[in-house]
C-alpha positions in Angstrom: -17.6 -8.2 12.1 -16.0 -5.6 14.3 -16.8 -1.9 14.5 -15.3 1.4 15.6 -17.4 3.7 17.8 -16.1 7.2 17.6 -16.9 10.4 19.5 -15.7 13.1 17.2 -15.0 16.8 17.4 -11.9 16.6 19.6 -8.6 18.2 18.8 -5.7 15.8 19.1 -2.1 16.3 20.0 1.1 14.3 20.5 3.4 12.0 18.7 2.6 9.0 16.5 5.0 6.4 15.0 4.1 5.2 11.6 4.3 1.4 10.9 6.6 -0.2 8.4 5.4 0.1 4.8 2.7 -2.5 4.0 3.3 -2.6 0.3 7.1 -2.9 0.8 6.6 -5.7 3.3 4.5 -7.8 1.0 7.2 -7.7 -1.7 10.1 -8.2 0.7 8.5 -11.2 2.5 8.0 -13.0 -0.8 11.7 -12.4 -1.7 12.8 -14.5 1.3 11.8 -17.6 -0.8 14.8 -16.8 -3.2 17.4 -18.1 -0.8 18.1 -21.0 1.5 19.9 -18.8 4.0 18.5 -16.7 6.9 16.8 -13.4 6.1 16.1 -11.0 9.0 13.4 -8.4 8.5 12.9 -5.4 10.7 9.9 -3.0 11.1 7.5 -5.5 9.7 3.9 -4.1 10.2 1.6 -6.2 12.4 -1.4 -6.1 10.0 -3.8 -8.6 8.6 -2.5 -8.8 5.0 1.2 -9.2 6.1 0.3 -11.8 8.7 -1.7 -13.8 6.2 1.3 -13.7 3.8 3.6 -15.0 6.6 1.1 -17.8 7.3 1.3 -18.7 3.6 5.0 -19.0 3.7 4.8 -21.2 6.8 2.3 -23.5 5.0 5.0 -23.9 2.3 7.6 -25.0 4.8 9.3 -21.7 5.6 10.6 -21.5 9.2 9.5 -18.2 10.6 10.8 -17.0 14.0 9.5 -13.8 15.7 12.7 -12.4 17.2 11.3 -9.1 18.6 8.3 -6.8 18.1 8.0 -6.3 14.3 11.1 -8.4 13.7 11.2 -11.8 12.0 13.8 -14.3 10.9 12.9 -16.3 7.8 14.5 -19.5 6.6 13.3 -21.1 3.3 15.7 -24.0 3.1 13.1 -26.7 3.5 10.2 -25.6 1.3 7.9 -28.3 -0.1 6.5 -27.0 -3.5 3.8 -29.6 -3.3 2.2 -27.7 -0.5 1.2 -25.1 -3.1 -1.7 -27.4 -3.9 -3.1 -27.8 -0.4 -6.6 -26.6 0.6 -5.0 -24.4 3.3 -2.8 -22.7 0.7 -5.7 -22.2 -1.7 -7.8 -20.6 1.0 -5.2 -18.2 2.3 -3.7 -17.3 -1.1 -7.1 -16.4 -2.5 -7.8 -14.0 0.4 -4.9 -11.5 -0.3 -3.8 -10.0 -3.5 -0.1 -10.0 -2.4 0.0 -13.8 -2.9 0.5 -13.1 -6.6 4.1 -12.1 -5.8 4.9 -15.6 -4.6 4.9 -16.7 -8.2 8.2 -15.2 -9.2 10.3 -16.6 -6.3 8.6 -20.0 -6.6 9.3 -20.2 -10.3 12.9 -19.0 -9.8 13.7 -21.6 -7.1 11.5 -24.6 -8.0 10.2 -24.1 -11.6 6.6 -24.2 -10.6 3.9 -22.0 -9.2 0.2 -22.0 -8.3 -2.2 -19.0 -8.0 -5.8 -19.0 -6.9 -7.7 -16.0 -8.1 -6.3 -13.4 -5.6 -8.5 -11.3 -3.4 -7.9 -7.8 -2.0 -9.7 -4.5 -2.1 -12.8 -4.1 -4.3 -11.6 -0.9 -6.0 -12.1 -1.8 -9.6 -10.3 -3.9 -12.1 -6.8 -4.8 -11.1 -5.2 -6.7 -14.0 -2.6 -9.4 -13.7 -1.6 -9.2 -17.3 1.7 -7.5 -16.6 2.7 -10.3 -14.2 1.8 -13.0 -16.6 3.2 -11.5 -19.8 6.5 -10.7 -18.1 6.9 -14.2 -16.5 6.0 -15.8 -19.9 8.8 -13.8 -21.6 11.2 -15.3 -19.0 10.0 -18.9 -19.9 6.9 -19.5 -17.7 3.8 -21.3 -19.1 0.4 -20.6 -17.6 -2.6 -22.9 -17.5 -5.9 -21.6 -16.2 -8.3 -24.0 -14.5 -11.7 -22.3 -15.0 -13.5 -24.7 -12.7 -11.3 -24.1 -9.7 -10.5 -20.4 -10.6 -6.8 -20.9 -10.4 -3.6 -20.8 -12.4 -0.9 -23.6 -12.7 2.5 -22.2 -13.8 5.5 -24.2 -14.9 8.9 -23.4 -16.4 11.5 -25.6 -18.0 14.4 -23.1 -17.8 14.3 -19.4 -17.0 16.1 -17.2 -19.5 16.6 -13.5 -19.7 14.5 -11.3 -22.0 14.0 -7.7 -23.1 10.5 -6.5 -22.2 8.5 -3.3 -22.3 5.7 -3.4 -19.7 2.3 -2.3 -20.8 1.8 -0.6 -17.4 4.2 0.4 -14.7 2.7 -2.1 -12.3 4.4 -2.1 -8.9 3.6 -5.7 -8.0 4.1 -6.8 -11.6 7.6 -5.3 -11.7 8.4 -6.9 -8.4 7.3 -10.3 -9.6 9.3 -10.1 -12.8 12.4 -8.7 -11.0 12.4 -11.5 -8.4 12.2 -14.1 -11.2 14.8 -12.5 -13.4 17.5 -12.4 -10.7 17.9 -16.2 -11.0 17.2 -16.5 -14.7 20.1 -17.3 -17.1 21.3 -14.3 -19.1 20.3 -10.7 -19.0 16.9 -9.2 -18.6 15.9 -5.6 -19.4 12.6 -4.3 -17.9 11.5 -1.0 -19.5 8.6 1.0 -18.1 9.3 -0.6 -14.7 7.6 0.8 -11.7 10.1 2.9 -9.6 8.2 3.4 -6.3 10.3 3.4 -3.1 9.1 -0.1 -2.5 10.9 -1.3 -5.7 14.0 0.6 -4.7 14.0 -1.2 -1.4 13.4 -4.6 -3.0 16.2 -4.0 -5.5 18.7 -3.0 -2.8 17.8 -6.0 -0.8 18.2 -8.4 -3.7 21.6 -6.8 -4.6 22.7 -7.3 -1.0 21.7 -11.0 -1.4 24.0 -11.3 -4.4 21.8 -10.2 -7.3 23.0 -8.0 -10.1 20.5 -5.2 -10.7 21.3 -1.9 -12.4 19.2 1.2 -12.8 17.7 1.0 -9.3 15.2 3.8 -8.9 14.7 4.3 -12.6 12.1 2.9 -15.0 14.8 0.9 -16.8 16.1 -2.1 -14.9 18.9 -4.3 -16.2 19.3 -7.7 -14.4 22.1 -10.1 -14.9 21.0 -13.5 -13.6 23.0 -15.3 -10.9 23.0 -18.9 -9.9 22.3 -18.4 -6.2 21.3 -15.7 -3.6 22.4 -15.5 0.0 20.8 -14.2 3.2 20.6 -10.6 4.4 19.1 -8.1 6.9 16.5 -5.6 5.7 14.5 -2.8 7.4 11.2 -1.5 6.0 10.7 2.2 5.4 8.0 4.1 7.3 4.6 3.5 5.5 4.2 6.7 3.4 0.4 6.0 3.1 0.1 6.0 6.9 2.2 9.2 7.1 -0.1 10.8 4.5 -3.1 9.6 6.5 -1.7 11.2 9.7 -1.1 14.5 7.9 -4.7 14.5 6.8 -5.9 13.6 10.3 -4.1 16.6 11.8 -5.6 19.0 9.2 -9.2 17.7 9.6 -9.1 17.7 13.4 -7.3 21.1 13.6 -4.6 19.3 15.6 -0.8 19.5 16.2 0.8 16.2 15.5 4.3 15.0 15.2 5.0 11.9 13.0 8.1 10.3 14.4 11.0 8.8 12.3 9.6 9.9 9.0 11.3 11.9 6.3 9.7 14.2 3.7 12.3 13.2 1.2 10.9 9.7 1.1 7.3 10.9 0.3 7.7 12.2 -3.2 4.8 14.5 -4.1 2.8 13.8 -1.0 3.9 16.9 0.9 3.4 19.1 -2.1 -0.2 17.9 -2.7 -1.2 18.5 0.9 0.4 22.0 0.6 -1.8 22.7 -2.4 -4.7 22.2 0.0 -3.1 24.7 2.4 -1.9 22.2 4.9 1.4 23.0 6.5 3.9 20.2 6.5 7.4 20.7 8.1 10.5 18.6 8.7 11.9 18.8 12.2 15.0 16.7 12.6 14.0 13.1 11.9 10.3 13.8 12.3 7.5 15.4 10.4 5.6 18.2 12.2 2.0 19.2 11.4 1.1 22.5 13.2 -2.4 23.2 14.4 -4.3 25.2 11.8 -7.8 26.7 12.3 -8.2 27.1 8.6 -6.4 26.0 5.4 -6.8 27.4 1.9 -6.8 25.5 -1.4 -4.5 27.0 -4.0 -5.8 27.9 -7.4 -3.8 27.9 -10.7 -1.9 30.9 -11.8 -4.8 31.9 -14.1 -7.3 31.6 -11.3 -8.8 28.3 -12.4 -9.9 25.6 -10.0 -7.1 23.4 -8.6 -7.2 19.7 -9.7 -5.4 16.8 -8.1 -4.9 13.5 -9.8 -3.1 10.2 -9.1 -0.4 8.7 -11.3 2.3 6.0 -11.2 5.4 7.0 -9.2 6.9 9.6 -9.1 3.3 10.9 -9.5 0.9 11.2 -6.6 -0.1 7.8 -5.1 -3.7 6.6 -5.7 -3.7 5.2 -2.1 -4.0 8.8 -0.7 -6.8 10.1 -3.0 -9.4 9.1 -0.4 -7.5 11.1 2.3 -7.1 14.1 0.1 -10.9 14.2 -0.6 -11.6 14.2 3.1 -9.0 16.9 3.8 -10.6 19.1 1.1 -14.0 18.8 2.7 -13.0 21.3 5.4 -10.6 23.5 3.3 -11.5 26.9 2.0 -12.0 26.8 -1.7 -12.8 24.1 -4.3 -10.8 21.3 -5.9 -11.4 18.7 -8.6 -10.1 15.2 -7.5 -9.3 12.9 -10.4 -8.8 9.2 -9.5 -7.4 7.9 -12.8 -6.1 4.5 -11.9 -9.1 2.8 -10.3 -12.7 3.3 -11.2 -14.5 2.4 -7.9 -12.5 4.2 -5.3 -14.6 7.3 -5.1 -17.9 5.7 -4.3 -17.3 6.1 -0.6 -18.0 9.9 -0.9 -21.8 9.2 -0.5 -21.0 8.6 3.2 -19.2 12.0 3.4 -22.2 13.7 1.8 -24.4 12.1 4.4 -22.1 13.6 7.0 -22.6 17.1 5.5 -19.7 17.4 3.0 -20.3 19.3 -0.2 -19.1 17.0 -2.9 -20.3 16.4 -6.5 -19.4 13.0 -7.8 -19.0 13.7 -11.5 -18.4 10.1 -12.6 -16.6 7.0 -11.2 -13.2 8.8 -11.6 -13.9 12.4 -10.6 -15.3 14.3 -7.7 -15.5 18.1 -7.1 -15.2 19.2 -3.4 -16.5 22.5 -2.2 -14.7 23.1 1.1 -16.7 24.0 4.3 -13.7 26.0 5.7 -14.6 24.6 9.2 -17.6 26.9 9.3 -19.8 23.8 9.5 -18.8 20.6 11.3 -19.5 17.2 9.8 -22.1 15.2 11.7 -21.6 11.7 13.0 -23.3 8.8 11.2 -23.3 5.0 11.0 -21.3 3.7 8.0 -19.2 0.8 6.7 -15.6 0.6 5.4 -15.5 -0.4 1.7 -11.7 -0.8 1.5 -8.5 0.0 3.4 -7.9 3.5 2.3 -11.6 4.7 2.2 -12.0 3.2 5.6 -9.3 5.3 7.1 -10.6 8.4 5.3 -14.0 7.8 6.9 -12.3 7.3 10.2 -10.6 10.7 9.9 -14.0 12.3 8.9 -15.6 10.7 12.0 -12.9 12.0 14.3 -13.5 15.5 13.0 -17.3 15.3 13.1 -19.7 16.4 15.8 -21.4 13.6 17.6 -21.0 9.8 17.5 -20.1 7.7 14.5 -20.0 4.0 14.0 -17.8 2.4 11.3 -18.6 -1.3 10.5 -16.4 -3.7 8.6 -13.2 -2.5 10.2 -11.5 -5.7 9.2 -10.7 -3.8 6.0 -8.9 -1.1 8.0 -7.0 -3.7 10.0 -5.7 -5.1 6.8 -3.5 -2.0 6.3 -3.2 -0.2 9.6 -1.6 -1.6 12.8 -3.5 -1.2 16.0 -4.9 2.1 14.7 -7.4 2.6 17.5 -4.8 2.2 20.2 -2.4 4.6 18.6 -5.1 7.2 18.0 -6.2 7.0 21.6 -2.7 8.0 22.6 -3.3 11.3 20.6 -6.5 11.9 22.6 -9.1 10.4 20.2 -12.2 8.8 21.6 -12.4 5.6 19.7 -13.6 2.2 20.8 -13.4 -1.2 19.1 -16.7 -3.1 19.6 
């Protein structure tokens, strides 16, 4: 396993370019299976989860050509569905959760699918019910092999259906949408997720010849077509990375410019950081975070303690709850953080407490942070990254702390952040990969 060794306590400065959106890329790459024609993808992040998904497509027979840095050409005209059942596919598909989104395109093109129990972050229960129920309504039949821990899926003929999703699952909505575009008749998806990733996917599918109405809303209407064509698509800047860099600037009292990023694409993210007192400005095509010696947590109009909670889009994304906790550690004031959507994402705060943070973990979903107001620096310690987002939160804490820190299990961080150590060194961070 690799580790980061960090010498903290330094103020950073300069410009940083966010990678392409990880969660968007996982959906978009699966969608290339829906056509026999070429699909050119730009701003593809060079991260473990995305690269594993590309390897999965190659194992199915997709021709993948790297045409430039972060740019790939995909051609899925010679896929062999039988490769779904190979040992290589089983191993790779079970290592990433994004593999579940191959189901929809494979069912739509070939009438069959295969899914090993998918892996991913250990952040609590992450149900697949929305995927399965939606695909079943479109005509799919699931058979679970308890011995091999995998699902066999077949469909005679896909047909449109009206459905009300029991949760606004991002990947569930994407899977159902990618299946419905080639199903016969009309499909209505109510309580659909409407994250920017889904907007991007819908726009791409429409350019390929799909007929999707209601893009950006929680009511999608899809009229099935017989065939999709090729297209070119460019990923948005990763809003989770952008939020992480905003938090990094605040915690290290640094002035940082985040290039080619737009506040309008971030939903409530800027507003939540402003509630913590962090200044976030748009300058042309860039986001500018000025240097602040102190930042102050707002309170409600009646004087009660501020609370911040995650929610499905357009609510505040759960992927930045870990970053918000770390930023609050050095704010002035107190805040209650409520992680509603996953029950195991707050357990990393014990490492922050060991570093000197004042945090009360109320239960698996809630933590109260009493800010240090930069009157006391965190201290460096040895720790381990439990998941992608908590790992980066701990990295930010280490960069702000006095002394040396070591973060083990950085493979988790690499799953979601491209060459993060190299990019941080360009800002002046002392970070070494060992």
